[in-house]
N, CA and C atoms as a LAMMPS dump frame, in Angstrom:
ITEM: TIMESTEP
0
ITEM: NUMBER OF ATOMS
609
ITEM: BOX BOUNDS ff ff ff
-5.0000000000000000e+02 5.0000000000000000e+02
-5.0000000000000000e+02 5.0000000000000000e+02
-5.0000000000000000e+02 5.0000000000000000e+02
ITEM: ATOMS id mol type element x y z
1 1 1 N 0.826 -1.198 0
2 1 2 C 0 0 0
3 1 3 C 0.861 1.249 0
4 2 1 N 1.847 1.293 0.867
5 2 2 C 2.787 2.448 0.898
6 2 3 C 3.551 2.548 -0.392
7 3 1 N 3.888 1.427 -1.004
8 3 2 C 4.604 1.439 -2.266
9 3 3 C 3.741 2.055 -3.344
10 4 1 N 2.493 1.758 -3.328
11 4 2 C 1.593 2.291 -4.331
12 4 3 C 1.431 3.771 -4.172
13 5 1 N 1.42 4.238 -2.889
14 5 2 C 1.277 5.682 -2.631
15 5 3 C 2.51 6.427 -3.122
16 6 1 N 3.728 5.83 -2.853
17 6 2 C 4.984 6.504 -3.289
18 6 3 C 5.048 6.604 -4.79
19 7 1 N 4.671 5.56 -5.511
20 7 2 C 4.721 5.602 -6.962
21 7 3 C 3.764 6.641 -7.505
22 8 1 N 2.632 6.759 -6.837
23 8 2 C 1.633 7.723 -7.296
24 8 3 C 2.151 9.143 -7.139
25 9 1 N 2.75 9.407 -5.965
26 9 2 C 3.29 10.773 -5.705
27 9 3 C 4.399 11.099 -6.698
28 10 1 N 5.318 10.149 -6.969
29 10 2 C 6.428 10.414 -7.918
30 10 3 C 5.916 10.687 -9.304
31 11 1 N 4.903 9.926 -9.725
32 11 2 C 4.373 10.153 -11.058
33 11 3 C 3.736 11.51 -11.159
34 12 1 N 3.138 11.974 -10.055
35 12 2 C 2.49 13.276 -10.043
36 12 3 C 3.516 14.409 -10.138
37 13 1 N 4.581 14.212 -9.448
38 13 2 C 5.639 15.269 -9.482
39 13 3 C 6.218 15.382 -10.889
40 14 1 N 6.469 14.255 -11.524
41 14 2 C 7.007 14.28 -12.895
42 14 3 C 6.031 14.939 -13.827
43 15 1 N 4.787 14.704 -13.613
44 15 2 C 3.761 15.311 -14.44
45 15 3 C 3.743 16.815 -14.283
46 16 1 N 3.909 17.272 -13.022
47 16 2 C 3.92 18.723 -12.775
48 16 3 C 5.128 19.39 -13.445
49 17 1 N 6.261 18.692 -13.392
50 17 2 C 7.463 19.276 -14.004
51 17 3 C 7.298 19.416 -15.507
52 18 1 N 6.692 18.478 -16.138
53 18 2 C 6.456 18.575 -17.565
54 18 3 C 5.493 19.673 -17.89
55 19 1 N 4.563 19.949 -16.949
56 19 2 C 3.584 20.99 -17.181
57 19 3 C 4.136 22.376 -16.873
58 20 1 N 5.454 22.58 -16.413
59 20 2 C 6.018 23.915 -16.065
60 20 3 C 6.121 24.734 -17.339
61 21 1 N 5.466 25.853 -17.395
62 21 2 C 5.445 26.631 -18.645
63 21 3 C 6.808 27.264 -18.936
64 22 1 N 7.231 27.253 -20.211
65 22 2 C 8.469 27.944 -20.662
66 22 3 C 9.741 27.263 -20.317
67 23 1 N 9.728 26.078 -19.801
68 23 2 C 10.983 25.415 -19.419
69 23 3 C 11.869 25.158 -20.62
70 24 1 N 11.274 24.596 -21.676
71 24 2 C 12.085 24.306 -22.875
72 24 3 C 12.529 25.575 -23.568
73 25 1 N 11.651 26.596 -23.496
74 25 2 C 12.024 27.869 -24.148
75 25 3 C 13.227 28.505 -23.485
76 26 1 N 13.257 28.423 -22.142
77 26 2 C 14.391 29.025 -21.412
78 26 3 C 15.672 28.327 -21.804
79 27 1 N 15.643 26.987 -21.91
80 27 2 C 16.852 26.255 -22.277
81 27 3 C 17.298 26.632 -23.678
82 28 1 N 16.287 26.775 -24.622
83 28 2 C 16.664 27.122 -25.991
84 28 3 C 17.234 28.525 -26.065
85 29 1 N 16.667 29.467 -25.28
86 29 2 C 17.182 30.858 -25.279
87 29 3 C 18.611 30.889 -24.788
88 30 1 N 18.857 30.139 -23.692
89 30 2 C 20.23 30.119 -23.161
90 30 3 C 21.205 29.516 -24.181
91 31 1 N 20.781 28.46 -24.845
92 31 2 C 21.664 27.838 -25.836
93 31 3 C 21.912 28.769 -27.005
94 32 1 N 20.831 29.492 -27.439
95 32 2 C 20.998 30.434 -28.554
96 32 3 C 21.923 31.59 -28.181
97 33 1 N 21.813 32.075 -26.933
98 33 2 C 22.667 33.195 -26.492
99 33 3 C 24.126 32.777 -26.463
100 34 1 N 24.363 31.564 -25.996
101 34 2 C 25.749 31.071 -25.944
102 34 3 C 26.319 30.924 -27.34
103 35 1 N 25.498 30.416 -28.282
104 35 2 C 25.965 30.259 -29.659
105 35 3 C 26.223 31.605 -30.303
106 36 1 N 25.378 32.625 -29.968
107 36 2 C 25.565 33.967 -30.535
108 36 3 C 26.864 34.584 -30.051
109 37 1 N 27.19 34.376 -28.747
110 37 2 C 28.458 34.914 -28.212
111 37 3 C 29.659 34.286 -28.904
112 38 1 N 29.548 32.968 -29.153
113 38 2 C 30.669 32.289 -29.82
114 38 3 C 30.836 32.81 -31.241
115 39 1 N 29.688 33.011 -31.954
116 39 2 C 29.761 33.527 -33.32
117 39 3 C 30.313 34.949 -33.343
118 40 1 N 29.897 35.781 -32.367
119 40 2 C 30.393 37.163 -32.295
120 40 3 C 31.887 37.201 -32.04
121 41 1 N 32.326 36.271 -31.195
122 41 2 C 33.768 36.207 -30.913
123 41 3 C 34.549 35.81 -32.157
124 42 1 N 33.946 34.927 -32.958
125 42 2 C 34.638 34.524 -34.18
126 42 3 C 34.654 35.635 -35.222
127 43 1 N 33.597 36.493 -35.243
128 43 2 C 33.548 37.587 -36.203
129 43 3 C 34.489 38.729 -35.851
130 44 1 N 34.85 38.938 -34.623
131 44 2 C 35.692 40.079 -34.209
132 44 3 C 37.099 39.9 -34.766
133 45 1 N 37.561 40.822 -35.593
134 45 2 C 38.924 40.664 -36.173
135 45 3 C 39.973 40.796 -35.084
136 46 1 N 41.021 40.054 -35.23
137 46 2 C 42.082 40.139 -34.211
138 46 3 C 42.749 41.508 -34.252
139 47 1 N 43.026 42.003 -33.101
140 47 2 C 43.671 43.327 -33.005
141 47 3 C 45.064 43.248 -33.622
142 48 1 N 45.359 44.218 -34.496
143 48 2 C 46.69 44.172 -35.158
144 48 3 C 47.802 44.337 -34.138
145 49 1 N 48.803 43.538 -34.342
146 49 2 C 49.955 43.621 -33.43
147 49 3 C 50.849 44.774 -33.861
148 50 1 N 51.267 45.537 -32.924
149 50 2 C 52.133 46.695 -33.207
150 50 3 C 53.472 46.223 -33.755
151 51 1 N 53.967 46.888 -34.807
152 51 2 C 55.279 46.47 -35.36
153 51 3 C 56.387 46.67 -34.336
154 52 1 N 57.276 45.756 -34.388
155 52 2 C 58.396 45.819 -33.444
156 52 3 C 59.354 46.907 -33.904
157 53 1 N 59.536 47.908 -33.088
158 53 2 C 60.436 49.014 -33.432
159 53 3 C 61.888 48.579 -33.25
160 54 1 N 62.716 48.901 -34.242
161 54 2 C 64.135 48.513 -34.077
162 54 3 C 64.781 49.296 -32.951
163 55 1 N 65.61 48.636 -32.265
164 55 2 C 66.322 49.24 -31.141
165 55 3 C 67.691 49.687 -31.619
166 56 1 N 67.91 50.981 -31.551
167 56 2 C 69.179 51.535 -32.018
168 56 3 C 70.115 51.721 -30.84
169 57 1 N 71.265 51.174 -31.014
170 57 2 C 72.313 51.337 -30.003
171 57 3 C 73.347 52.299 -30.579
172 58 1 N 73.435 53.508 -30.015
173 58 2 C 74.31 54.559 -30.565
174 58 3 C 75.758 54.12 -30.595
175 59 1 N 76.196 53.552 -29.523
176 59 2 C 77.615 53.189 -29.436
177 59 3 C 77.952 52.002 -30.326
178 60 1 N 76.929 51.219 -30.722
179 60 2 C 77.191 50.063 -31.579
180 60 3 C 77.119 50.437 -33.047
181 61 1 N 76.103 51.266 -33.415
182 61 2 C 75.904 51.582 -34.814
183 61 3 C 76.858 52.64 -35.321
184 62 1 N 77.363 53.503 -34.455
185 62 2 C 78.237 54.579 -34.925
186 62 3 C 79.519 54.058 -35.547
187 63 1 N 80.23 53.115 -34.916
188 63 2 C 81.439 52.605 -35.588
189 63 3 C 81.133 51.864 -36.876
190 64 1 N 79.943 51.185 -36.924
191 64 2 C 79.612 50.449 -38.137
192 64 3 C 79.31 51.387 -39.297
193 65 1 N 78.753 52.597 -38.999
194 65 2 C 78.433 53.543 -40.059
195 65 3 C 79.586 54.452 -40.396
196 66 1 N 80.708 54.297 -39.742
197 66 2 C 81.86 55.157 -40.026
198 66 3 C 82.442 54.795 -41.385
199 67 1 N 82.699 55.798 -42.195
200 67 2 C 83.252 55.608 -43.532
201 67 3 C 84.713 56.002 -43.506
202 68 1 N 85.563 55.085 -43.904
203 68 2 C 87 55.342 -43.937
204 68 3 C 87.356 55.868 -45.321
205 69 1 N 87.864 57.075 -45.384
206 69 2 C 88.233 57.707 -46.644
207 69 3 C 89.717 57.514 -46.857
208 70 1 N 90.126 56.961 -47.989
209 70 2 C 91.573 56.79 -48.22
210 70 3 C 92.261 58.129 -48.33
211 71 1 N 93.571 58.116 -48.078
212 71 2 C 94.343 59.354 -48.119
213 71 3 C 94.342 59.978 -49.503
214 72 1 N 94.23 59.12 -50.559
215 72 2 C 94.263 59.662 -51.901
216 72 3 C 93.03 60.489 -52.204
217 73 1 N 91.892 60.205 -51.484
218 73 2 C 90.66 60.916 -51.77
219 73 3 C 90.61 62.277 -51.12
220 74 1 N 91.471 62.537 -50.161
221 74 2 C 91.476 63.818 -49.467
222 74 3 C 92.457 64.737 -50.167
223 75 1 N 91.99 65.806 -50.778
224 75 2 C 92.939 66.692 -51.467
225 75 3 C 93.797 67.438 -50.471
226 76 1 N 95.065 67.508 -50.786
227 76 2 C 95.98 68.235 -49.927
228 76 3 C 95.867 69.728 -50.202
229 77 1 N 95.943 70.483 -49.127
230 77 2 C 95.89 71.926 -49.252
231 77 3 C 97.259 72.441 -49.665
232 78 1 N 97.287 73.012 -50.838
233 78 2 C 98.547 73.556 -51.323
234 78 3 C 98.588 75.043 -51.031
235 79 1 N 99.701 75.529 -50.54
236 79 2 C 99.792 76.962 -50.263
237 79 3 C 99.721 77.761 -51.544
238 80 1 N 99.201 78.97 -51.472
239 80 2 C 99.129 79.791 -52.681
240 80 3 C 100.513 80.076 -53.215
241 81 1 N 100.645 80.103 -54.531
242 81 2 C 101.979 80.352 -55.099
243 81 3 C 102.458 81.753 -54.779
244 82 1 N 103.724 81.827 -54.524
245 82 2 C 104.339 83.108 -54.208
246 82 3 C 104.869 83.708 -55.498
247 83 1 N 104.445 84.925 -55.74
248 83 2 C 104.889 85.58 -56.958
249 83 3 C 106.384 85.859 -56.879
250 84 1 N 107.123 85.397 -57.872
251 84 2 C 108.568 85.63 -57.825
252 84 3 C 108.887 87.102 -58.025
253 85 1 N 109.844 87.571 -57.283
254 85 2 C 110.283 88.951 -57.399
255 85 3 C 111.475 89.021 -58.334
256 86 1 N 111.446 90.042 -59.165
257 86 2 C 112.542 90.196 -60.117
258 86 3 C 113.795 90.637 -59.379
259 87 1 N 114.921 90.081 -59.718
260 87 2 C 116.161 90.5 -59.054
261 87 3 C 116.492 91.948 -59.386
262 88 1 N 117.117 92.605 -58.434
263 88 2 C 117.463 94.016 -58.592
264 88 3 C 118.977 94.147 -58.617
265 89 1 N 119.395 95.31 -59.001
266 89 2 C 120.83 95.581 -59.058
267 89 3 C 121.366 95.798 -57.648
268 90 1 N 122.664 95.698 -57.448
269 90 2 C 123.231 95.946 -56.113
270 90 3 C 122.917 97.342 -55.589
271 91 1 N 122.86 98.354 -56.468
272 91 2 C 122.533 99.706 -56.014
273 91 3 C 121.099 99.772 -55.495
274 92 1 N 120.162 99.159 -56.235
275 92 2 C 118.772 99.141 -55.775
276 92 3 C 118.625 98.332 -54.493
277 93 1 N 119.361 97.244 -54.383
278 93 2 C 119.297 96.439 -53.163
279 93 3 C 119.776 97.229 -51.955
280 94 1 N 120.789 98.076 -52.135
281 94 2 C 121.278 98.901 -51.029
282 94 3 C 120.211 99.895 -50.577
283 95 1 N 119.476 100.478 -51.54
284 95 2 C 118.406 101.403 -51.175
285 95 3 C 117.288 100.68 -50.424
286 96 1 N 116.945 99.48 -50.877
287 96 2 C 115.884 98.719 -50.203
288 96 3 C 116.326 98.315 -48.803
289 97 1 N 117.581 97.957 -48.633
290 97 2 C 118.079 97.614 -47.297
291 97 3 C 117.997 98.811 -46.363
292 98 1 N 118.259 100.01 -46.885
293 98 2 C 118.133 101.221 -46.062
294 98 3 C 116.684 101.43 -45.633
295 99 1 N 115.743 101.222 -46.572
296 99 2 C 114.325 101.367 -46.232
297 99 3 C 113.895 100.313 -45.217
298 100 1 N 114.425 99.106 -45.324
299 100 2 C 114.085 98.051 -44.367
300 100 3 C 114.609 98.394 -42.979
301 101 1 N 115.795 98.963 -42.917
302 101 2 C 116.356 99.345 -41.619
303 101 3 C 115.539 100.456 -40.975
304 102 1 N 115.122 101.442 -41.772
305 102 2 C 114.301 102.524 -41.23
306 102 3 C 112.953 102.008 -40.732
307 103 1 N 112.358 101.067 -41.474
308 103 2 C 111.074 100.502 -41.043
309 103 3 C 111.232 99.717 -39.749
310 104 1 N 112.325 98.978 -39.614
311 104 2 C 112.547 98.211 -38.386
312 104 3 C 112.739 99.124 -37.193
313 105 1 N 113.452 100.246 -37.372
314 105 2 C 113.651 101.193 -36.269
315 105 3 C 112.362 101.905 -35.897
316 106 1 N 111.448 102.065 -36.867
317 106 2 C 110.17 102.738 -36.6
318 106 3 C 109.112 101.791 -36.057
319 107 1 N 109.436 100.527 -35.896
320 107 2 C 108.469 99.555 -35.398
321 107 3 C 107.528 99.037 -36.454
322 108 1 N 107.822 99.276 -37.706
323 108 2 C 106.985 98.799 -38.802
324 108 3 C 107.539 97.495 -39.354
325 109 1 N 106.691 96.823 -40.118
326 109 2 C 107.133 95.577 -40.744
327 109 3 C 107.984 95.906 -41.956
328 110 1 N 109.224 95.496 -41.961
329 110 2 C 110.08 95.842 -43.101
330 110 3 C 109.689 95.052 -44.334
331 111 1 N 109.882 95.623 -45.506
332 111 2 C 109.594 94.877 -46.741
333 111 3 C 110.551 93.71 -46.892
334 112 1 N 110.139 92.709 -47.671
335 112 2 C 111.034 91.548 -47.846
336 112 3 C 112.317 91.94 -48.552
337 113 1 N 113.346 91.209 -48.21
338 113 2 C 114.643 91.47 -48.834
339 113 3 C 114.598 91.061 -50.298
340 114 1 N 115.067 91.892 -51.189
341 114 2 C 115.016 91.558 -52.618
342 114 3 C 116.13 90.612 -53.01
343 115 1 N 115.891 89.968 -54.127
344 115 2 C 116.929 89.115 -54.702
345 115 3 C 117.848 89.974 -55.553
346 116 1 N 119.115 89.829 -55.311
347 116 2 C 120.104 90.638 -56.027
348 116 3 C 120.534 89.892 -57.283
349 117 1 N 120.482 90.58 -58.39
350 117 2 C 120.906 89.965 -59.648
351 117 3 C 122.405 89.699 -59.608
352 118 1 N 122.802 88.524 -60.041
353 118 2 C 124.245 88.234 -60.018
354 118 3 C 124.995 89.134 -60.988
355 119 1 N 126.092 89.626 -60.525
356 119 2 C 126.922 90.495 -61.363
357 119 3 C 127.968 89.663 -62.094
358 120 1 N 128.167 90.007 -63.315
359 120 2 C 129.17 89.298 -64.101
360 120 3 C 130.566 89.734 -63.654
361 121 1 N 131.396 88.778 -63.357
362 121 2 C 132.749 89.174 -62.945
363 121 3 C 133.495 89.851 -64.089
364 122 1 N 134.251 90.822 -63.714
365 122 2 C 135.028 91.541 -64.723
366 122 3 C 136.143 90.65 -65.258
367 123 1 N 136.433 90.848 -66.5
368 123 2 C 137.491 90.058 -67.131
369 123 3 C 138.843 90.4 -66.505
370 124 1 N 139.602 89.361 -66.18
371 124 2 C 140.915 89.526 -65.56
372 124 3 C 141.982 89.251 -66.614
373 125 1 N 142.896 90.196 -66.764
374 125 2 C 143.975 90.05 -67.738
375 125 3 C 145.225 89.526 -67.04
376 126 1 N 145.747 88.459 -67.555
377 126 2 C 146.98 87.876 -67.027
378 126 3 C 148.042 87.828 -68.127
379 127 1 N 149.3 87.83 -67.686
380 127 2 C 150.418 87.855 -68.631
381 127 3 C 151.292 86.625 -68.428
382 128 1 N 151.798 86.114 -69.545
383 128 2 C 152.718 84.978 -69.531
384 128 3 C 153.927 85.326 -70.408
385 129 1 N 155.035 84.681 -70.08
386 129 2 C 156.235 84.753 -70.908
387 129 3 C 156.552 83.361 -71.42
388 130 1 N 156.711 83.256 -72.731
389 130 2 C 157.053 81.956 -73.315
390 130 3 C 158.572 81.88 -73.458
391 131 1 N 159.161 80.917 -72.719
392 131 2 C 160.625 80.777 -72.72
393 131 3 C 161.127 79.867 -73.817
394 132 1 N 160.247 79.145 -74.503
395 132 2 C 160.693 78.269 -75.581
396 132 3 C 159.592 77.308 -75.976
397 133 1 N 159.768 76.677 -77.139
398 133 2 C 158.826 75.692 -77.657
399 133 3 C 159.636 74.53 -78.212
400 134 1 N 159.296 73.308 -77.82
401 134 2 C 160.105 72.132 -78.152
402 134 3 C 159.205 71.01 -78.671
403 135 1 N 159.794 70.184 -79.533
404 135 2 C 159.056 69.029 -80.029
405 135 3 C 159.077 67.886 -79.023
406 136 1 N 160.096 67.821 -78.22
407 136 2 C 160.198 66.768 -77.217
408 136 3 C 159.817 67.327 -75.847
409 137 1 N 159.017 66.572 -75.142
410 137 2 C 158.583 67.012 -73.823
411 137 3 C 159.759 67.061 -72.844
412 138 1 N 160.739 66.159 -73.019
413 138 2 C 161.888 66.142 -72.103
414 138 3 C 162.684 67.434 -72.19
415 139 1 N 162.836 67.975 -73.396
416 139 2 C 163.56 69.236 -73.54
417 139 3 C 162.803 70.374 -72.863
418 140 1 N 161.491 70.346 -72.997
419 140 2 C 160.682 71.39 -72.365
420 140 3 C 160.759 71.292 -70.842
421 141 1 N 160.756 70.091 -70.314
422 141 2 C 160.836 69.92 -68.868
423 141 3 C 162.208 70.369 -68.338
424 142 1 N 163.247 70.213 -69.137
425 142 2 C 164.582 70.643 -68.72
426 142 3 C 164.646 72.163 -68.573
427 143 1 N 164.084 72.876 -69.53
428 143 2 C 164.058 74.342 -69.46
429 143 3 C 163.183 74.809 -68.302
430 144 1 N 162.096 74.157 -68.121
431 144 2 C 161.191 74.518 -67.016
432 144 3 C 161.931 74.426 -65.694
433 145 1 N 162.732 73.363 -65.509
434 145 2 C 163.474 73.195 -64.259
435 145 3 C 164.473 74.333 -64.052
436 146 1 N 165.134 74.777 -65.112
437 146 2 C 166.08 75.877 -64.994
438 146 3 C 165.384 77.176 -64.568
439 147 1 N 164.179 77.408 -65.094
440 147 2 C 163.436 78.632 -64.746
441 147 3 C 162.981 78.591 -63.287
442 148 1 N 162.576 77.416 -62.832
443 148 2 C 162.152 77.291 -61.433
444 148 3 C 163.323 77.603 -60.506
445 149 1 N 164.542 77.192 -60.897
446 149 2 C 165.715 77.485 -60.071
447 149 3 C 165.994 78.985 -60.003
448 150 1 N 165.487 79.744 -60.949
449 150 2 C 165.646 81.201 -60.926
450 150 3 C 164.592 81.875 -60.048
451 151 1 N 163.663 81.077 -59.483
452 151 2 C 162.653 81.632 -58.582
453 151 3 C 161.362 82.034 -59.253
454 152 1 N 161.121 81.547 -60.466
455 152 2 C 159.902 81.886 -61.187
456 152 3 C 158.994 80.648 -61.317
457 153 1 N 157.707 80.925 -61.46
458 153 2 C 156.726 79.851 -61.674
459 153 3 C 156.69 79.51 -63.153
460 154 1 N 156.794 78.218 -63.469
461 154 2 C 156.849 77.799 -64.868
462 154 3 C 156.014 76.54 -65.068
463 155 1 N 155.389 76.431 -66.231
464 155 2 C 154.589 75.261 -66.601
465 155 3 C 154.894 74.88 -68.035
466 156 1 N 154.586 73.618 -68.377
467 156 2 C 154.734 73.117 -69.745
468 156 3 C 153.342 72.917 -70.318
469 157 1 N 153.083 73.501 -71.462
470 157 2 C 151.767 73.425 -72.108
471 157 3 C 151.942 72.827 -73.493
472 158 1 N 151.134 71.807 -73.792
473 158 2 C 151.228 71.139 -75.096
474 158 3 C 150.204 71.71 -76.056
475 159 1 N 150.556 71.713 -77.346
476 159 2 C 149.657 72.177 -78.388
477 159 3 C 149.996 71.525 -79.706
478 160 1 N 149.027 71.495 -80.626
479 160 2 C 149.21 70.869 -81.935
480 160 3 C 149.327 71.953 -82.998
481 161 1 N 150.397 71.886 -83.77
482 161 2 C 150.621 72.818 -84.872
483 161 3 C 150.919 71.992 -86.113
484 162 1 N 150.052 72.102 -87.126
485 162 2 C 150.198 71.346 -88.376
486 162 3 C 150.388 69.847 -88.099
487 163 1 N 149.489 69.321 -87.306
488 163 2 C 149.462 67.894 -86.961
489 163 3 C 150.703 67.449 -86.191
490 164 1 N 151.43 68.373 -85.619
491 164 2 C 152.587 68.033 -84.801
492 164 3 C 152.39 68.596 -83.392
493 165 1 N 152.805 67.83 -82.394
494 165 2 C 152.665 68.247 -81.003
495 165 3 C 153.926 68.999 -80.576
496 166 1 N 153.708 70.161 -80.009
497 166 2 C 154.789 71.001 -79.51
498 166 3 C 154.557 71.25 -78.014
499 167 1 N 155.649 71.439 -77.29
500 167 2 C 155.599 71.67 -75.846
501 167 3 C 156.212 73.043 -75.559
502 168 1 N 155.378 73.932 -75.037
503 168 2 C 155.811 75.295 -74.76
504 168 3 C 156.077 75.455 -73.27
505 169 1 N 157.13 76.185 -72.968
506 169 2 C 157.481 76.483 -71.579
507 169 3 C 156.999 77.899 -71.275
508 170 1 N 156.049 77.996 -70.325
509 170 2 C 155.462 79.29 -69.971
510 170 3 C 155.93 79.694 -68.583
511 171 1 N 156.146 80.984 -68.425
512 171 2 C 156.523 81.56 -67.133
513 171 3 C 155.39 82.494 -66.714
514 172 1 N 154.906 82.329 -65.493
515 172 2 C 153.803 83.155 -65.013
516 172 3 C 152.718 82.297 -64.373
517 173 1 N 151.546 82.841 -64.187
518 173 2 C 151.048 84.112 -64.728
519 173 3 C 151.445 85.334 -63.884
520 174 1 N 151.325 86.51 -64.51
521 174 2 C 151.577 87.787 -63.856
522 174 3 C 150.31 88.628 -63.965
523 175 1 N 149.943 89.251 -62.863
524 175 2 C 148.694 90.015 -62.832
525 175 3 C 148.854 91.447 -63.318
526 176 1 N 150.067 91.955 -63.397
527 176 2 C 150.273 93.324 -63.886
528 176 3 C 151.621 93.404 -64.598
529 177 1 N 151.826 94.529 -65.229
530 177 2 C 153.031 94.687 -66.033
531 177 3 C 154.269 94.899 -65.17
532 178 1 N 154.124 95.359 -63.971
533 178 2 C 155.285 95.519 -63.097
534 178 3 C 155.897 94.158 -62.777
535 179 1 N 155.039 93.181 -62.438
536 179 2 C 155.55 91.826 -62.183
537 179 3 C 156.183 91.254 -63.454
538 180 1 N 155.564 91.546 -64.573
539 180 2 C 156.08 91.038 -65.84
540 180 3 C 157.484 91.595 -66.123
541 181 1 N 157.7 92.891 -65.895
542 181 2 C 159.01 93.506 -66.148
543 181 3 C 160.075 92.939 -65.221
544 182 1 N 159.74 92.73 -63.971
545 182 2 C 160.703 92.165 -63.014
546 182 3 C 161.106 90.76 -63.43
547 183 1 N 160.143 89.936 -63.899
548 183 2 C 160.441 88.567 -64.328
549 183 3 C 161.317 88.567 -65.574
550 184 1 N 161.071 89.496 -66.484
551 184 2 C 161.876 89.55 -67.704
552 184 3 C 163.353 89.84 -67.374
553 185 1 N 163.591 90.753 -66.46
554 185 2 C 164.964 91.079 -66.079
555 185 3 C 165.645 89.882 -65.421
556 186 1 N 164.894 89.194 -64.549
557 186 2 C 165.482 88.037 -63.849
558 186 3 C 165.798 86.909 -64.825
559 187 1 N 164.916 86.655 -65.768
560 187 2 C 165.143 85.588 -66.746
561 187 3 C 166.298 85.96 -67.697
562 188 1 N 166.41 87.228 -68.029
563 188 2 C 167.511 87.657 -68.916
564 188 3 C 168.863 87.449 -68.246
565 189 1 N 168.931 87.668 -66.935
566 189 2 C 170.182 87.441 -66.211
567 189 3 C 170.545 85.964 -66.176
568 190 1 N 169.557 85.073 -66.372
569 190 2 C 169.799 83.635 -66.372
570 190 3 C 170.004 83.073 -67.757
571 191 1 N 170.039 83.924 -68.773
572 191 2 C 170.288 83.458 -70.126
573 191 3 C 169.045 83.327 -70.98
574 192 1 N 167.851 83.699 -70.47
575 192 2 C 166.61 83.601 -71.263
576 192 3 C 166.241 85.023 -71.717
577 193 1 N 166.701 85.353 -72.909
578 193 2 C 166.454 86.703 -73.419
579 193 3 C 165.387 86.74 -74.51
580 194 1 N 165.259 85.702 -75.285
581 194 2 C 164.253 85.659 -76.365
582 194 3 C 162.914 85.158 -75.796
583 195 1 N 162.163 86.061 -75.194
584 195 2 C 160.894 85.706 -74.538
585 195 3 C 159.734 86.314 -75.318
586 196 1 N 158.692 85.521 -75.482
587 196 2 C 157.47 85.983 -76.149
588 196 3 C 156.409 86.314 -75.098
589 197 1 N 155.74 87.429 -75.305
590 197 2 C 154.708 87.864 -74.362
591 197 3 C 153.358 87.29 -74.783
592 198 1 N 152.657 86.734 -73.834
593 198 2 C 151.286 86.248 -74.06
594 198 3 C 150.358 86.946 -73.065
595 199 1 N 149.245 87.415 -73.59
596 199 2 C 148.25 88.104 -72.766
597 199 3 C 146.932 87.331 -72.875
598 200 1 N 146.375 86.936 -71.745
599 200 2 C 145.135 86.152 -71.726
600 200 3 C 144.122 86.815 -70.789
601 201 1 N 142.875 86.616 -71.12
602 201 2 C 141.78 87.135 -70.295
603 201 3 C 140.94 85.963 -69.783
604 202 1 N 140.584 86.062 -68.547
605 202 2 C 139.759 85.02 -67.918
606 202 3 C 138.742 85.682 -67.013
607 203 1 N 137.642 84.939 -66.73
608 203 2 C 136.582 85.445 -65.854
609 203 3 C 136.503 84.592 -64.604
């Protein structure tokens, strides 16, 4: 009897639950809402990822970006050319030196020293006495020795005359006629009287 009552009550409760209004609708609404959220999540585009910014290291990149320029590529600085000054005469140079001295005493900057034009040396006249001319060098050397014993300077000079070699004995040189006259007298006392005068000019 109690078993029959319990079965009856359970069947009644199940019947009431089936009769609850909107139960299936609530479950379907919840399922639809969950599906809509999943679909919305799938439709949302992924947020773009920010690009990774390169990290610059000053002390690392500076040596790598350094450009080595070869020495040939760097033009050398040449000093401006100095205009050459024309050389002046010794008289003009003396005047310029006087002006430079006055400027230095006055505390001014003196002008540059000028280049002095080289002067041609004056021609020097020398005199010789020819004591003899010989075909054999030994004969010429013998006479030369005799003249040296008289206290005079003597040399032997060779020359070609008509394809023949001759050796001349010269006495001198003498820088003026006074020396020449004294030598002539001394040589005449030694037996050399036939002397030829030679006059030469040199610079």
